[in-house]
C-alpha positions in Angstrom: -17.9 -20.2 20.1 -15.5 -17.9 21.8 -14.3 -14.8 20.0 -11.0 -15.2 18.1 -7.8 -14.0 19.8 -7.5 -11.2 17.3 -11.0 -9.9 18.1 -10.4 -10.3 21.8 -7.3 -8.2 21.6 -9.2 -5.6 19.6 -12.0 -5.3 22.1 -9.8 -5.3 25.1 -7.6 -2.6 23.6 -10.6 -0.3 23.0 -11.7 -0.9 26.6 -8.2 -0.1 27.9 -7.8 3.2 26.1 -11.3 4.6 25.9 -12.0 7.7 28.0 -15.8 7.1 27.9 -16.7 3.6 28.8 -20.1 2.0 28.9 -19.2 0.6 32.3 -16.9 2.4 34.7 -14.5 0.1 36.6 -15.1 1.9 39.8 -18.9 1.4 39.5 -18.4 -2.3 38.7 -16.2 -2.7 41.8 -18.6 -0.8 44.0 -21.5 -2.9 42.9 -19.6 -6.1 43.1 -18.3 -5.4 46.6 -21.9 -5.3 47.8 -22.9 -8.7 46.3 -23.7 -11.5 48.7 -23.5 -15.0 47.4 -24.4 -18.3 49.0 -22.8 -21.7 48.3 -24.6 -23.6 45.6 -26.7 -20.6 44.3 -27.3 -20.4 40.6 -24.9 -18.2 38.6 -26.6 -15.6 36.5 -25.7 -15.5 32.8 -24.3 -12.0 33.3 -21.8 -13.3 35.7 -20.3 -15.6 33.0 -20.1 -13.3 30.1 -17.5 -10.7 28.9 -20.2 -9.3 26.6 -23.7 -10.6 25.7 -23.2 -14.0 24.2 -19.5 -14.1 24.8 -18.1 -16.3 27.6 -15.7 -14.6 30.0 -12.1 -15.3 29.6 -11.0 -13.9 32.9 -12.5 -13.2 36.3 -11.9 -10.4 38.8 -11.8 -11.8 42.3 -12.0 -9.6 45.4 -10.9 -11.3 48.6 -12.0 -10.2 52.0 -9.7 -7.9 53.9 -7.2 -9.8 56.1 -7.2 -13.0 54.1 -3.9 -14.4 52.8 -5.2 -14.3 49.2 -5.8 -10.5 49.6 -2.3 -9.9 50.7 -0.2 -12.5 48.9 0.1 -13.3 45.2 1.3 -16.8 45.8 -1.7 -17.4 48.0 -4.0 -16.1 45.3 -2.2 -18.2 42.7 -2.6 -21.3 44.9 -6.3 -20.6 45.4 -6.8 -20.2 41.6 -5.1 -23.6 41.0 -7.3 -25.2 43.7 -10.5 -23.8 42.1 -9.3 -25.1 38.7 -8.6 -28.5 40.1 -12.2 -28.7 41.5 -13.8 -27.7 38.2 -11.4 -29.4 35.8 -10.5 -26.0 34.2 -7.1 -24.3 33.8 -7.5 -21.4 36.2 -4.4 -19.2 36.6 -3.7 -16.1 38.7 -2.6 -13.4 36.3 -1.9 -10.2 38.3 -3.0 -8.0 41.1 -5.2 -5.1 40.1 -4.8 -1.6 41.6 -7.7 -2.2 43.9 -6.1 -5.3 45.4 -8.4 -7.7 43.5 -6.9 -10.7 41.7 -7.3 -11.2 37.9 -7.5 -14.9 37.0 -7.5 -16.4 33.6 -9.8 -19.3 32.7 -7.9 -21.0 29.9 -9.1 -21.7 26.4 -12.4 -22.5 24.8 -14.7 -22.4 27.9 -18.4 -22.5 27.5 -20.7 -20.3 29.7 -21.4 -23.4 31.7 -17.7 -23.9 32.3 -17.3 -20.3 33.5 -20.3 -20.7 35.7 -18.7 -23.7 37.5 -15.6 -21.6 38.3 -17.6 -18.6 39.4 -19.7 -20.9 41.7 -16.5 -22.2 43.3 -15.4 -18.6 44.1 -18.8 -17.6 45.3 -19.0 -20.5 47.6 -15.6 -19.5 49.2 -16.2 -17.5 52.4 -12.8 -15.8 51.9 -14.1 -14.2 48.6 -16.0 -10.9 48.8 -16.9 -10.8 45.1 -16.2 -12.4 41.8 -17.2 -10.7 38.5 -16.3 -11.3 34.8 -13.6 -9.2 33.2 -16.1 -7.5 30.9 -15.5 -6.0 27.5 -16.1 -2.3 27.1 -16.2 0.1 24.1 -16.5 3.8 23.4 -19.8 5.2 24.5 -20.9 7.4 21.7 -20.5 8.5 18.1 -19.4 12.1 17.3 -22.1 14.7 17.7 -21.5 16.3 14.3 -24.8 16.9 12.7 -24.0 15.3 9.4 -22.0 12.3 10.8 -24.8 9.8 10.1 -24.3 10.5 6.4 -20.6 9.5 6.5 -21.1 5.9 5.6 -17.5 5.8 4.5 -16.3 6.0 8.1 -18.5 3.5 9.9 -20.7 1.3 7.8 -19.8 -2.4 8.4 -19.9 -3.4 4.7 -17.7 -0.8 3.0 -16.8 1.7 5.7 -13.2 2.1 6.9 -13.9 1.2 10.6 -12.7 4.7 11.7 -14.7 5.1 15.0 -12.9 2.0 16.4 -9.6 3.8 16.0 -10.6 7.0 17.8 -10.3 5.5 21.3 -6.5 5.1 20.6 -5.7 7.9 18.2 -7.2 11.0 16.7 -4.0 12.2 14.9 -2.8 14.6 17.6 0.6 16.1 16.9 0.6 15.3 13.1 0.4 17.8 10.3 -1.0 16.7 6.9 -0.1 18.7 3.9 -2.9 18.8 1.3 -1.2 19.6 -2.0 -4.2 20.7 -4.0 -6.3 23.8 -4.9 -5.7 25.5 -1.5 -8.2 26.3 1.2 -11.4 28.3 1.2 -12.5 29.4 4.7 -14.8 27.0 6.5 -15.8 27.1 10.2 -15.8 23.3 10.3 -12.1 23.2 9.4 -10.7 26.5 10.5 -9.5 25.3 13.9 -7.4 22.6 12.3 -5.8 24.8 9.6 -2.1 25.8 10.0 0.1 27.8 7.7 0.7 26.6 4.1 1.9 28.1 0.9 0.8 29.0 -2.6 3.3 27.4 -5.1 1.6 28.4 -8.3 4.1 30.5 -10.2 2.1 31.1 -13.4 -0.5 33.9 -12.9 -2.7 32.5 -15.6 -3.1 29.4 -13.5 -3.2 31.0 -10.1 -5.9 33.6 -11.0 -5.2 35.3 -7.7 -3.3 38.2 -9.2 0.2 37.1 -8.2 2.6 34.3 -8.2 4.0 32.3 -5.3 3.3 33.7 -1.8 2.4 32.6 1.7 -1.3 32.7 1.2 -2.8 29.4 0.0 -6.4 30.7 -0.2 -8.4 29.1 -3.0 -9.9 31.9 -5.2 -11.7 29.4 -7.4 -10.6 27.3 -10.3 -13.6 27.8 -12.7 -13.1 28.0 -16.4 -15.1 28.7 -19.5 -15.7 26.3 -22.4 -12.6 25.6 -24.5 -10.5 27.7 -22.1 -8.6 24.5 -20.9 -8.5 22.9 -24.4 -10.5 22.6 -27.5 -13.8 20.7 -26.7 -13.3 21.0 -22.9 -16.6 22.1 -21.5 -17.0 24.9 -18.9 -16.6 24.0 -15.2 -17.5 25.7 -11.9 -15.0 26.1 -9.1 -14.4 22.8 -7.4 -13.1 23.8 -4.0 -11.4 20.5 -4.2 -8.7 21.0 -1.6 -11.2 22.0 1.0 -13.3 18.9 0.4 -10.1 16.7 0.7 -9.1 18.5 3.9 -12.5 18.0 5.5 -12.3 14.3 5.1 -8.9 14.2 6.8 -9.4 16.6 9.7 -12.8 18.4 9.9 -13.3 19.6 13.4 -15.2 16.9 15.3 -17.6 16.8 18.2 -18.5 20.4 17.6 -22.2 19.8 17.0 -21.7 20.9 13.4 -21.2 19.3 10.0 -19.0 16.4 9.4 -16.3 14.5 11.3 -12.7 14.2 10.2 -10.9 10.9 10.2 -7.8 12.4 12.0 -9.6 15.3 13.7 -6.8 15.8 16.1 -4.4 16.5 13.3 -3.6 19.8 11.5 -4.0 20.6 7.8 -1.4 22.6 6.0 -2.9 23.7 2.7 -0.3 23.8 -0.1 -1.7 25.3 -3.3 -0.5 23.9 -6.7 -3.7 23.5 -8.7 -5.6 26.5 -10.2 -7.3 27.2 -13.5 -7.0 24.1 -15.8 -4.7 22.3 -13.3 -1.2 22.7 -12.2 2.4 22.0 -13.3 4.9 19.4 -12.2 7.4 22.0 -11.3 5.1 23.6 -8.7 4.1 20.2 -7.4 7.7 19.1 -7.0 8.6 22.2 -5.0 5.4 21.7 -2.9 6.4 18.2 -2.1 9.9 19.3 -1.1 8.8 22.2 1.0 5.9 20.4 2.7 8.2 17.6 3.9 10.8 20.0 5.3 13.1 20.5 2.3 14.5 23.7 1.0 13.0 25.6 -2.0 14.8 28.6 -3.3 13.0 31.9 -2.6 10.5 30.2 -0.3 10.7 30.7 3.5 11.4 27.6 5.6 8.3 25.6 6.5 7.4 25.9 10.2 4.6 23.3 9.8 6.6 20.3 8.4 4.1 17.6 7.4 4.6 13.9 8.2 1.9 13.1 5.7 1.3 14.5 2.2 -2.0 14.0 0.4 -2.0 14.4 -3.4 -5.4 13.9 -4.8 -4.2 14.8 -8.3 -2.7 13.2 -11.3 -1.8 13.2 -15.0 -1.0 10.8 -17.8 2.2 9.0 -18.5 5.1 7.5 -16.5 6.3 8.9 -13.3 9.1 11.3 -14.3 12.6 11.2 -12.7 11.9 14.8 -11.5 8.7 13.9 -9.6 10.2 10.6 -8.3 13.2 12.5 -7.0 11.0 14.8 -5.0 8.9 12.0 -3.6 11.9 9.9 -2.6 13.5 12.8 -0.9 10.3 13.5 1.1 10.0 9.9 2.2 13.7 9.9 3.2 12.8 12.9 5.4 10.2 10.8 7.1 7.1 12.0 5.3 4.5 9.4 4.0 3.2 10.4 0.5 -0.3 9.3 -0.3 -1.6 9.7 -3.9 -4.7 9.0 -5.9 -4.6 6.1 -8.4 -6.7 8.1 -10.8 -10.2 8.1 -12.3 -9.7 6.8 -15.8 -10.9 3.2 -15.2 -7.4 2.3 -16.5 -4.3 0.7 -15.2 -2.6 3.0 -12.8 0.7 2.2 -14.5 -0.3 4.8 -17.1 -0.9 7.6 -14.7 1.4 9.7 -12.5 2.0 10.1 -9.6 -0.1 7.0 -8.8 2.5 5.0 -10.6 5.5 6.5 -8.7 7.6 4.5 -6.3 7.6 5.1 -2.5 4.0 6.3 -2.5 0.8 4.8 -1.2 -1.3 4.6 -4.3 -5.0 4.5 -3.5 -7.9 3.0 -5.5 -11.6 3.9 -4.8 -14.4 1.7 -3.7 -18.2 2.3 -3.7 -20.7 1.8 -1.0 -20.9 -1.9 -1.6 -17.2 -2.3 -1.3 -16.5 -3.0 -4.9 -14.1 -1.1 -7.0 -15.8 2.2 -8.1 -16.5 2.1 -11.8 -14.2 5.1 -12.5 -11.3 4.0 -10.3 -7.9 3.0 -11.8 -6.5 -0.4 -10.8 -3.4 -2.5 -11.2 -0.5 -4.1 -9.5 0.8 -0.7 -8.5 -2.3 0.0 -6.4 -1.3 -0.4 -2.7 -4.7 -0.1 -0.9 -8.3 0.7 -1.5 -10.5 3.2 0.4 -14.0 4.6 0.1 -14.3 7.0 -2.8 -18.0 6.8 -3.4 -20.1 6.5 -6.5 -22.8 9.1 -7.0 -24.2 7.4 -10.1 -26.0 5.0 -7.8 -27.3 7.9 -5.7 -25.9 11.2 -4.4 -25.8 9.9 -0.8 -23.4 7.2 -2.0 -20.7 9.8 -2.5 -18.3 11.1 0.1 -19.7 14.1 2.1 -17.2 16.8 3.2 -16.6 20.5 3.5 -17.1 22.8 0.5 -18.2 26.3 -0.6 -21.4 27.2 -2.5 -19.7 29.7 -4.9 -19.8 28.7 -8.5 -16.9 30.9 -9.4 -15.5 32.9 -6.5 -16.0 32.0 -2.8 -19.5 32.4 -1.3 -21.0 30.8 1.7 -19.6 27.6 3.3 -21.4 24.4 2.5 -21.1 20.6 2.4 -21.4 18.4 -0.7 -21.0 14.8 -1.9 -18.1 14.1 -4.3 -16.8 10.9 -5.8 -13.3 9.9 -6.9 -9.9 8.5 -6.0 -9.4 12.1 -4.9 -11.9 11.3 -2.1 -10.4 7.9 -1.3 -6.9 9.3 -0.9 -7.6 11.5 2.1 -9.1 8.5 3.8 -5.7 6.9 3.7 -3.9 10.2 4.5 -6.1 10.5 7.6 -5.3 6.9 8.6 -1.6 7.6 8.2 -2.0 10.5 10.6 -3.8 8.3 13.1 -1.0 5.7 12.8 1.8 8.3 13.1 0.2 9.8 16.1 -0.2 6.4 17.8 3.4 5.5 17.1 5.6 8.4 16.1 8.7 6.2 15.6 7.3 4.4 12.5 8.9 5.1 9.1 6.8 5.6 6.0 7.6 2.1 4.9 6.5 0.7 8.2 3.3 2.7 8.1 2.5 1.4 4.6 3.1 -2.2 5.7 0.9 -1.8 8.7 -2.0 -0.4 6.6 -1.6 -3.2 4.1 -1.3 -6.0 6.6 -4.3 -4.9 8.5 -6.6 -4.3 5.6 -9.7 -6.6 5.2 -10.7 -8.4 2.0 -12.6 -6.2 -0.4 -16.3 -7.0 0.2 -17.1 -6.4 -3.5 -15.5 -7.2 -6.9 -12.3 -5.7 -8.3 -10.9 -6.7 -11.6 -7.3 -5.8 -12.3 -5.9 -5.3 -8.8 -7.1 -3.1 -5.9 -4.1 -3.6 -3.6 -4.1 -5.3 -0.2 -7.9 -4.7 0.2 -10.1 -2.2 2.0 -8.2 -0.3 4.7 -9.3 -0.9 8.3 -8.5 2.1 10.5 -9.2 0.4 13.9 -7.2 -2.7 13.2 -4.3 -0.7 11.8 -4.1 1.7 14.7 -4.5 -1.1 17.2 -1.6 -2.9 15.5 0.9 -0.1 15.7 -0.1 0.8 19.2 0.6 -2.8 20.3 -3.0 -3.7 21.1 -4.0 -6.0 18.3 -3.8 -6.4 14.5 -0.6 -7.1 12.6 2.4 -4.8 12.3 4.2 -7.2 10.0 3.2 -10.7 10.9 5.0 -14.1 10.2 5.6 -14.8 6.5 5.8 -18.2 4.9 7.2 -18.3 1.3 7.6 -20.7 -1.6 10.2 -19.5 -4.0 10.2 -22.5 -6.4 9.2 -21.3 -9.9 6.4 -23.3 -11.6 5.6 -22.9 -15.4 1.9 -22.2 -16.1 0.9 -24.2 -19.2 -0.9 -22.3 -21.9 -4.7 -23.0 -21.8 -3.9 -26.0 -19.8 -4.5 -27.7 -16.4 -4.1 -25.8 -13.2 -0.8 -25.8 -11.4 -0.4 -25.8 -7.6 2.3 -24.6 -5.3 2.3 -25.5 -1.6 3.4 -23.8 1.6 3.4 -25.8 4.9 2.5 -23.6 7.8 3.4 -24.7 11.3 3.9 -23.1 14.7 0.8 -21.0 14.6 -2.1 -21.2 17.1 -5.8 -21.1 16.3 -7.3 -20.0 13.0 -5.9 -17.9 10.2 -6.6 -14.1 10.4 -9.5 -12.2 8.9 -7.0 -10.5 6.6 -4.6 -13.2 5.6 -2.1 -11.7 3.1 -1.4 -13.7 0.0 1.5 -12.2 -2.0 1.7 -13.4 -5.6 4.4 -12.9 -8.2 3.5 -14.2 -11.6 5.1 -13.4 -15.0 2.5 -13.7 -17.8 2.0 -12.0 -21.1 -1.8 -11.7 -20.8 -2.9 -11.9 -17.2 -6.6 -11.8 -18.1 -6.2 -15.5 -19.0 -5.4 -16.4 -15.4 -7.6 -17.7 -12.6 -6.0 -17.8 -9.2 -7.2 -19.5 -6.0 -5.9 -19.9 -2.5 -6.7 -23.4 -1.2 -6.8 -23.9 2.5 -5.6 -27.0 4.3 -9.2 -28.4 4.4 -9.6 -28.0 0.7 -11.7 -24.8 0.7 -10.8 -22.6 -2.3 -10.8 -18.8 -2.1 -10.9 -17.0 -5.4 -8.2 -14.4 -5.6 -8.5 -13.5 -9.3 -11.0 -14.4 -12.0 -10.3 -14.5 -15.7 -11.1 -11.3 -17.7 -10.9 -10.9 -21.5 -10.5 -7.1 -21.0 -7.4 -7.3 -18.8 -4.6 -7.4 -21.3 -1.8 -6.2 -19.1 1.3 -8.3 -18.3 2.0 -10.1 -15.0 0.4 -10.4 -11.6 2.5 -8.9 -8.8 0.2 -8.0 -5.9 -1.0 -8.9 -2.5 -4.5 -10.2 -1.9 -6.3 -10.1 1.4 -8.5 -13.1 2.4 -10.8 -13.6 5.3 -9.6 -17.0 6.3 -10.7 -16.9 9.9 -12.7 -20.1 9.5 -9.6 -22.0 8.6 -7.0 -23.6 10.9 -3.7 -21.7 10.4 -1.5 -24.7 10.5 -1.4 -27.1 7.6 -0.6 -27.1 3.9 -1.9 -24.2 1.9 -1.8 -24.1 -1.9 -1.9 -21.5 -4.6 -3.7 -22.8 -7.6 -3.2 -21.0 -11.0 -4.8 -21.9 -14.3 -4.4 -20.4 -17.8 -7.8 -20.5 -19.4 -7.1 -19.2 -22.9 -4.6 -19.8 -25.7 -1.6 -18.0 -27.0 0.0 -16.6 -23.8 2.4 -18.2 -21.4 3.9 -17.5 -18.0 5.2 -18.9 -14.7 4.5 -18.6 -11.0 7.8 -17.1 -9.7 7.0 -17.2 -6.0 4.2 -16.6 -3.5 3.8 -16.0 0.2 1.4 -16.0 3.2 1.6 -13.4 5.9 -0.2 -14.2 9.1 
């Protein structure tokens, strides 16, 4: 089988943009130019493959100096057509390379034997100096950071975020990320990427640094004694939370030290709002405003305006108008706001700012790719990212920069944490990569690209985990024009269908046409269902060949209303064209609803 078009675009993109390739083009050309071939000689397997086991899709043909094909594109085009006629393949001249060689395309669905036939025709031609496959290349090496191998969240195939595949295209250069958190404690694995921030804590009982607001966002520690933060609340050591978050986003990378940051070319602006026992909405609102370039009375203008805000924080209740106003204004200024869904194992609708509008609300997954046990969920979750789960082993948490001090700063260190606080900077880092790759994108376009290029959650999630597990490489390739989906083609059925109470399944159809090949690995299924107890519902996507993909199982513990979310399905084994169906069944009595509409985005 040949690789899918999407995979081909991905691999080719990596080859085109990587600064360190396994195979240098100049070396390939030099070696190829020395090859001598004889008519009828056997074609080695390596001459038919783009990568081991993958038949070549294109050939690079070098003609001998002085030949018409070496000088004339029409002559090379005619020669390709003649070779195709002799072999029965669709061989087309594509373009002239900088070396003068011709790039020829071999058509669709060729086997290695088919490729060998075409190669043999070129080798037998005395006018041809060499013919070699257009090989796939990829970056040469992983970062040399000493703890990188422990960062499963970046690279593991099951539940990692596929970050290394994005680095050939973007590292976040030119983007500032504001980490609105506890501030920053000095760390040599972060220092080079830290720019000016601000301390917005006005209450000295919270700031514990001896003063109110000022230009120093240093984290003095947020420890507290038993009962100091409320009756029955146990004592806690300093968390150095903002420094841990910042390291995930932009720890210095390839410095033979510590961990690698997701957007290690970006800068971090620490904005301090959390101190002893937490932080107030009023400080957070001003921090959002200032970080995104707005004006705050009594505070100097921000010289490091952030295009990304990370808020790994939250509280209970609805999103207030005051907080929503600050977020909306920040987004209108062009800043993407990324927030934690929360750690209460509850519907995010009950927790702010994860339930605010115009944010990217992030749920956490564990090392198997399932929703982490603590993570909030719900239809307001936009995307999932690795947050770790240390209850299954410390190394299954998220490793990042920290400090060893239990109260006040001591020596720098690294530690494993877990939480949606850890998942959120994965997405903030991805936003920085995306913004660096395509600076013209709006916050809404960035959010859409991340959702459309997520992959299906490899583990279970009850209640809603957004569009799936974020995929950094696919998203960055999409926005840079080299693969993935920046928006896709959407097919919709808007005919409402009642869902009978505890009855037979209903089906709604969408006829898809005009597509080529198979469906994507991350087919987006948008569902809008009104229902008074959604735990009763079982939802399946049915492919044109009858294969059913379970989107949602019934759950007696999910008592919330409605299903309004987007699922991500790996449908790459299905033909895109045909009639797709959404099947919905109510499996328990007493509650009713209807399917309002649904859509497929390819």
